[in-house]
C-alpha positions as CSV (number, residue, x, y, z in Angstrom):
1,M,-41.3,114.1,-102.8
2,K,-37.2,113.8,-103.7
3,T,-35.2,111.2,-101.8
4,K,-31.5,112.0,-101.5
5,K,-28.5,109.6,-99.8
6,I,-25.4,112.4,-99.2
7,V,-22.0,111.1,-98.2
8,A,-19.9,113.9,-96.5
9,D,-16.2,113.8,-94.9
10,S,-18.1,115.7,-91.8
11,M,-21.7,116.4,-90.9
12,P,-21.6,120.1,-91.4
13,L,-20.9,120.1,-94.8
14,A,-23.4,116.8,-95.9
15,L,-26.0,118.9,-94.2
16,K,-25.2,121.7,-96.7
17,M,-25.3,119.1,-99.5
18,V,-28.6,118.5,-98.2
19,R,-29.7,121.9,-98.5
20,Q,-28.2,122.5,-102.1
21,E,-29.6,119.4,-103.2
22,L,-33.0,119.4,-101.6
23,G,-33.3,122.8,-100.6
24,D,-34.9,124.5,-97.4
25,N,-37.7,122.0,-96.6
26,A,-35.6,118.7,-96.4
27,I,-36.3,116.6,-93.8
28,I,-33.3,114.5,-92.2
29,V,-34.9,110.5,-92.1
30,N,-31.3,108.6,-91.1
31,T,-28.0,109.5,-90.3
32,R,-24.9,107.1,-89.7
33,A,-21.2,107.2,-89.7
34,I,-19.6,104.8,-92.2
35,K,-16.4,103.7,-93.5
36,T,-15.2,104.0,-96.9
37,G,-12.1,103.2,-99.2
38,G,-9.0,100.8,-97.7
39,L,-7.8,97.9,-98.7
40,F,-8.7,94.5,-97.2
41,G,-10.2,95.9,-94.3
42,F,-7.3,98.9,-93.4
43,F,-6.6,102.3,-94.0
44,T,-10.7,102.8,-94.0
45,K,-11.8,106.6,-93.8
46,Q,-14.8,107.7,-91.7
47,K,-17.1,109.5,-93.7
48,Y,-21.0,110.5,-92.8
49,E,-23.9,109.5,-94.5
50,V,-27.5,111.3,-94.5
51,T,-30.5,110.3,-95.8
52,A,-33.4,113.1,-96.6
53,Y,-36.2,114.1,-98.3
54,S,-37.8,117.1,-99.9
55,I,-41.6,118.3,-99.0
56,E,-42.1,121.4,-101.7
57,K,-44.5,123.7,-99.8
58,D,-46.1,127.0,-101.5
59,G,-45.1,129.7,-99.1
60,A,-43.4,127.8,-96.2
61,S,-40.1,128.9,-94.9
62,T,-37.9,127.0,-92.5
63,E,-36.4,130.0,-91.2
64,P,-36.7,130.5,-87.7
65,K,-39.3,132.7,-86.3
66,F,-36.7,134.8,-84.8
67,S,-34.8,135.0,-87.9
68,L,-38.2,136.0,-89.9
69,E,-37.6,139.1,-87.5
70,L,-34.0,139.9,-88.3
71,K,-35.1,140.2,-91.8
72,A,-36.7,143.8,-91.2
73,K,-33.0,144.6,-89.8
74,S,-32.1,145.4,-93.3
75,G,-29.5,148.2,-92.4
76,N,-27.7,146.6,-90.0
77,Q,-25.9,144.3,-93.1
78,K,-21.9,144.7,-92.8
79,P,-20.2,146.1,-95.9
80,K,-18.7,143.8,-98.0
81,S,-15.0,145.7,-97.0
82,E,-15.8,144.8,-93.4
83,E,-16.4,141.2,-94.2
84,K,-13.6,140.3,-95.6
85,N,-11.4,142.0,-92.3
86,N,-13.4,140.4,-90.1
87,P,-12.6,136.5,-89.0
88,V,-15.3,136.3,-87.6
89,F,-18.4,136.7,-90.3
90,H,-21.9,137.0,-90.1
91,K,-24.7,136.7,-93.2
92,K,-27.4,137.9,-91.2
93,P,-30.6,139.0,-92.8
94,Q,-30.5,137.9,-96.2
95,D,-30.4,134.4,-96.1
96,L,-30.4,132.6,-92.7
97,Y,-31.3,129.2,-92.9
98,H,-32.2,126.9,-89.8
99,Y,-31.5,123.2,-90.4
100,Y,-33.4,122.1,-87.8
101,S,-36.4,124.8,-87.8
102,Q,-40.2,124.5,-87.7
103,P,-41.8,125.7,-90.8
104,A,-43.4,129.0,-90.4
105,A,-45.9,130.5,-93.0
106,V,-44.4,134.1,-94.0
107,T,-46.9,136.8,-94.5
108,E,-46.5,140.1,-96.6
109,K,-45.4,142.0,-93.3
110,P,-43.0,141.2,-90.6
111,V,-44.6,138.8,-88.0
112,S,-43.4,138.7,-84.0
113,P,-42.4,135.4,-83.1
114,L,-45.0,133.4,-81.0
115,P,-44.8,130.1,-79.2
116,S,-43.7,126.7,-80.9
117,E,-46.5,125.3,-79.7
118,S,-49.4,127.0,-80.9
119,L,-47.7,126.4,-84.4
120,A,-47.4,122.5,-83.9
121,K,-51.0,122.3,-83.5
122,E,-51.6,123.6,-87.3
123,N,-49.4,121.4,-89.0
124,P,-48.9,117.3,-88.1
125,L,-45.8,117.3,-90.0
126,L,-44.1,119.6,-87.4
127,D,-44.1,116.8,-84.9
128,E,-42.1,114.7,-87.3
129,L,-39.5,117.5,-87.8
130,A,-39.2,118.5,-84.4
131,S,-37.9,114.8,-83.5
132,M,-35.5,114.8,-86.6
133,R,-34.2,117.8,-85.1
134,K,-33.8,116.4,-81.7
135,M,-32.1,113.3,-83.3
136,M,-29.7,115.6,-85.4
137,M,-28.9,117.6,-82.5
138,T,-28.1,114.7,-80.1
139,F,-26.4,113.0,-82.6
140,M,-23.8,116.2,-82.9
141,M,-23.5,116.3,-79.5
142,N,-22.6,113.2,-78.6
143,D,-20.3,111.7,-81.6
144,S,-17.3,111.2,-79.8
145,Q,-15.7,109.3,-83.0
146,G,-16.1,111.8,-85.6
147,N,-15.3,114.8,-83.4
148,T,-17.9,117.5,-85.3
149,M,-18.2,119.4,-82.5
150,P,-15.2,121.3,-80.7
151,N,-14.7,121.2,-77.1
152,K,-15.1,124.9,-76.8
153,L,-18.3,124.6,-78.2
154,F,-19.9,121.6,-76.6
155,K,-18.7,123.7,-73.4
156,Y,-20.7,126.5,-74.3
157,I,-23.7,124.8,-75.3
158,S,-23.9,122.6,-72.5
159,R,-23.7,125.4,-70.1
160,L,-26.6,127.4,-72.0
161,K,-28.7,124.2,-71.5
162,K,-28.0,124.1,-67.8
163,Q,-28.9,127.7,-67.2
164,G,-32.2,126.4,-69.2
165,V,-31.8,128.0,-72.6
166,D,-34.7,126.4,-74.8
167,E,-33.7,123.6,-77.1
168,E,-34.8,125.6,-79.8
169,I,-32.3,128.3,-79.5
170,V,-29.7,126.1,-78.9
171,E,-30.2,124.9,-82.3
172,Y,-30.1,128.0,-83.6
173,I,-26.8,129.3,-82.4
174,V,-25.3,125.8,-83.7
175,S,-27.4,125.8,-87.2
176,S,-26.0,129.9,-87.2
177,M,-22.6,128.8,-87.4
178,L,-23.2,125.9,-89.2
179,K,-24.6,128.3,-92.0
180,N,-21.8,130.8,-91.9
181,Y,-18.7,128.0,-92.0
182,E,-18.3,124.9,-94.2
183,S,-17.1,123.2,-90.9
184,I,-17.2,124.1,-87.3
185,S,-14.9,121.1,-86.2
186,D,-11.6,123.1,-87.2
187,L,-12.9,126.7,-85.5
188,T,-10.8,128.1,-83.2
189,D,-11.8,128.6,-79.0
190,E,-11.4,132.5,-80.2
191,V,-13.5,132.3,-83.1
192,I,-16.1,129.9,-81.2
193,E,-16.6,132.5,-78.6
194,K,-17.2,135.2,-80.7
195,E,-19.9,133.5,-82.7
196,I,-21.4,132.2,-79.4
197,T,-21.2,135.8,-78.1
198,Y,-22.3,137.9,-81.5
199,L,-25.7,135.6,-81.6
200,V,-26.8,135.2,-77.9
201,K,-26.6,139.0,-77.6
202,E,-28.2,139.7,-80.9
203,I,-31.3,137.9,-79.7
204,I,-31.0,139.7,-76.1
205,E,-30.4,143.0,-77.7
206,K,-33.4,142.6,-80.0
207,R,-36.2,143.2,-76.7
208,V,-33.9,146.0,-74.9
209,P,-35.9,149.2,-75.7
210,K,-33.6,152.0,-76.2
211,S,-34.7,154.3,-73.5
212,N,-36.6,153.5,-70.7
213,M,-37.7,157.2,-70.4
214,V,-41.4,157.8,-69.6
215,K,-42.9,160.3,-72.3
216,E,-44.3,163.2,-71.2
217,S,-47.6,162.4,-72.8
218,T,-48.3,159.4,-70.6
219,R,-50.0,159.5,-67.7
220,M,-50.4,156.1,-66.1
221,I,-47.7,152.9,-65.1
222,N,-49.8,150.1,-65.1
223,V,-48.4,147.2,-63.2
224,I,-49.8,143.7,-63.7
225,G,-48.6,140.2,-62.6
226,P,-48.9,136.7,-60.7
227,T,-49.1,136.9,-56.5
228,G,-45.7,136.9,-55.0
229,V,-43.5,138.4,-57.6
230,G,-43.0,141.5,-56.2
231,K,-45.1,143.9,-58.0
232,T,-45.2,146.7,-54.9
233,T,-41.8,147.0,-54.3
234,T,-41.4,147.0,-58.2
235,I,-44.0,150.4,-58.2
236,A,-42.2,151.8,-55.4
237,K,-38.9,151.7,-56.9
238,L,-40.0,153.2,-60.2
239,A,-42.1,155.9,-58.5
240,T,-39.4,156.8,-56.7
241,E,-37.1,157.4,-59.5
242,Q,-40.0,159.9,-61.2
243,V,-40.4,161.9,-57.8
244,L,-36.6,162.2,-56.8
245,K,-34.6,162.5,-60.6
246,Q,-37.7,163.4,-62.9
247,K,-39.5,165.5,-60.4
248,R,-42.7,164.9,-61.6
249,R,-45.7,164.9,-59.7
250,V,-46.6,161.2,-58.7
251,A,-49.8,159.5,-57.3
252,M,-50.5,155.9,-56.7
253,I,-54.0,153.5,-57.3
254,T,-54.3,150.4,-55.9
255,T,-56.7,147.5,-57.1
256,D,-55.1,145.1,-54.9
257,V,-57.7,144.7,-51.9
258,Y,-57.7,141.1,-51.4
259,R,-54.5,141.5,-49.9
260,I,-54.4,143.9,-46.8
261,A,-50.7,143.5,-46.6
262,A,-50.4,144.9,-49.9
263,V,-52.2,148.3,-49.5
264,E,-50.5,149.0,-46.2
265,Q,-46.8,148.4,-47.9
266,L,-47.9,150.7,-50.6
267,K,-49.5,153.1,-48.1
268,T,-45.9,153.0,-46.6
269,Y,-44.1,153.5,-49.6
270,A,-46.4,156.8,-50.4
271,G,-46.4,158.0,-47.3
272,I,-42.4,157.7,-47.7
273,L,-42.8,159.4,-50.9
274,N,-45.2,162.4,-49.9
275,V,-47.8,161.0,-52.8
276,P,-51.5,160.2,-52.5
277,L,-52.7,156.8,-52.7
278,E,-56.0,156.1,-53.6
279,V,-57.7,152.4,-53.1
280,V,-60.4,151.3,-55.6
281,R,-62.3,148.1,-56.0
282,T,-64.4,148.7,-59.0
283,K,-63.9,150.4,-62.6
284,D,-66.5,153.3,-61.4
285,E,-64.4,154.0,-58.5
286,L,-61.0,154.0,-60.8
287,E,-62.7,156.9,-62.9
288,K,-63.2,158.5,-59.6
289,A,-59.7,158.4,-58.4
290,L,-58.2,159.2,-61.7
291,T,-60.5,162.6,-61.7
292,K,-59.4,162.8,-58.0
293,L,-56.3,163.0,-59.3
294,A,-56.3,164.7,-62.9
295,H,-53.9,167.5,-61.9
296,Y,-50.8,164.9,-61.0
297,D,-47.9,164.3,-63.7
298,L,-48.2,160.5,-63.7
299,I,-50.1,158.0,-61.9
300,Y,-48.9,154.3,-61.1
301,M,-51.5,151.6,-60.5
302,D,-50.8,148.7,-58.7
303,T,-53.2,145.7,-59.8
304,T,-54.5,142.9,-58.2
305,G,-52.1,139.5,-57.9
306,R,-54.3,136.6,-59.4
307,N,-54.2,133.5,-61.2
308,Y,-54.1,135.1,-64.6
309,K,-54.3,131.5,-66.5
310,E,-58.4,132.3,-65.7
311,V,-60.1,133.9,-68.2
312,Q,-62.2,135.7,-65.3
313,Y,-59.4,137.0,-63.7
314,R,-57.5,138.5,-66.8
315,E,-61.2,140.3,-67.7
316,S,-61.3,141.6,-64.6
317,I,-57.6,143.3,-65.3
318,N,-58.7,144.5,-68.5
319,E,-61.6,146.7,-66.9
320,F,-59.0,148.6,-64.8
321,L,-56.6,148.9,-68.1
322,N,-59.4,150.1,-70.2
323,H,-59.3,154.0,-69.3
324,P,-58.8,157.0,-71.8
325,H,-55.1,157.7,-70.3
326,E,-52.3,157.4,-72.5
327,S,-50.4,154.6,-70.4
328,D,-47.3,151.9,-69.9
329,N,-48.4,148.7,-69.3
330,Y,-45.9,146.3,-67.5
331,L,-46.4,142.9,-66.6
332,V,-43.9,141.5,-64.0
333,L,-42.7,138.0,-63.6
334,S,-40.1,136.3,-61.2
335,L,-37.1,134.6,-62.5
336,T,-37.2,132.1,-60.1
337,T,-40.4,131.1,-61.9
338,K,-39.7,128.1,-64.3
339,F,-39.6,129.0,-67.5
340,E,-42.6,126.4,-68.3
341,D,-45.3,128.3,-66.0
342,M,-43.9,131.5,-67.9
343,Q,-45.0,130.5,-70.8
344,I,-48.1,129.8,-70.0
345,L,-48.7,133.5,-68.5
346,L,-47.0,134.7,-71.6
347,N,-49.1,133.4,-74.1
348,E,-51.9,134.2,-72.3
349,F,-50.6,138.3,-72.3
350,V,-49.1,138.4,-76.0
351,K,-52.1,139.8,-77.6
352,S,-53.0,142.0,-74.7
353,P,-51.9,145.8,-74.2
354,V,-48.9,144.7,-72.4
355,Q,-45.8,145.4,-74.3
356,K,-42.9,145.6,-71.7
357,L,-41.6,143.0,-69.0
358,I,-40.1,143.9,-65.4
359,L,-37.8,140.5,-64.3
360,T,-37.6,140.5,-60.6
361,K,-35.8,138.4,-57.9
362,F,-32.6,138.1,-60.1
363,D,-30.7,138.1,-56.7
364,E,-32.5,135.1,-55.9
365,T,-31.4,132.6,-58.8
366,T,-28.4,131.6,-60.9
367,S,-30.4,130.0,-64.1
368,Y,-30.6,133.5,-66.4
369,G,-31.6,131.1,-69.7
370,S,-35.3,132.2,-69.2
371,I,-34.7,135.9,-69.8
372,L,-33.5,134.5,-73.4
373,N,-36.1,132.2,-74.1
374,I,-38.2,135.3,-73.7
375,A,-36.1,137.5,-76.1
376,Y,-36.5,134.7,-78.6
377,K,-40.0,133.5,-78.6
378,Y,-41.8,136.6,-77.3
379,P,-42.1,139.9,-78.5
380,F,-42.4,142.0,-75.7
381,Q,-39.5,144.7,-74.5
382,L,-37.6,143.8,-71.6
383,A,-37.7,147.3,-69.5
384,Y,-36.0,145.9,-66.5
385,I,-34.4,143.8,-63.7
386,T,-34.9,144.1,-60.0
387,N,-32.1,142.5,-58.2
388,G,-33.0,142.9,-54.0
389,Q,-35.7,144.3,-51.8
390,S,-34.1,147.9,-51.6
391,V,-35.9,150.6,-52.5
392,P,-35.1,152.3,-55.3
393,E,-31.5,150.8,-55.6
394,D,-32.2,147.3,-56.7
395,I,-33.7,147.8,-59.9
396,T,-31.7,148.4,-63.3
397,T,-32.5,148.4,-67.2
398,I,-31.2,145.3,-68.7
399,D,-27.5,145.2,-69.7
400,A,-26.9,142.4,-72.7
401,A,-23.4,142.4,-72.1
402,L,-23.4,141.7,-68.5
403,L,-26.6,139.2,-69.1
404,L,-24.1,137.7,-71.7
405,R,-21.8,136.9,-69.2
406,Y,-23.9,135.2,-66.3
407,L,-25.0,132.9,-69.3
408,L,-21.7,132.1,-70.3
409,G,-20.6,131.6,-66.8
410,K,-18.3,134.8,-66.6
411,E,-20.2,137.0,-64.4
412,K,-16.8,137.4,-62.3
């Protein structure tokens, strides 16, 4: 273990010096503002003292889990000529350094980010490092004497936190800016806005699929989710688009026999679209229904809304998803749900056949940070957002630029 005490004119500069002296595994143990120089107590200068120590670990990286994925995007680096002409310079995949990130093991192949909680259980050092990260962020956010954070940046960070953006993402944004600039205290409002816009938009765009077109080889669309998130209405919206615009022969299946209202609602939509609806209760009944509907181009299946924190309910859903047809599996979540509760569900489905998300009730909330949290922490594609009850109008693909405006308070 190597201990070092660094004194610098600004906190960002001190952090850079810590990294240069102790490497990426440096852990901050103390920070303070000090007075130096002067004569008889007059004309002193304020500086910042950081005490840190290094822990060398083989095969470990302190890069944030999100940046591990960015490394795979080798084709997105800017040419040097472009870097010189661009006032907002982003050093993206090569050597991202996260001053406050949790160590994550780097394997031979790129790994999708998993929730921080699962990593924390594996290494007790992470608890200490997490507390240090919070202490450093608090120091930077609240140090009014040193003005280490420009007012414009402070306002944006405060806005993101009020929107429910996870602290880890806020730290990632600030530390990315610290890496790109020797000091952020002198950055102009224009540069700060461009940097924030770039970093937030990049996180979202990584999870937005290039196209939501249903492939011709896809036979089934399976829609999964807890009760009350709007699965049935969402299926009607998706099916209507395929019937009216894509001119496909569509059929519907529902396994949600526990709610009579759900079956009746889907029957109503099926009647309007003039498509068949089969109600199934068991896997055997599903196989018979699929045989009966074999000549249709696309089948939408509405699954039972249950408490998927319970293993038995997840296993019952897997029985219906275990069929030979090529399918797209969507998990539906409501944006009115707390992100902490979303995480419980997402953690359960992260290793399941579900690859895409539909986020509902966009029109019923004013907090959109959970979308950014999901994009940063989970490998799911963000396929659709619904913003009302009207069928089929109130569903849309995710527009990263529009969502960015909502997150930063520029939606008007």
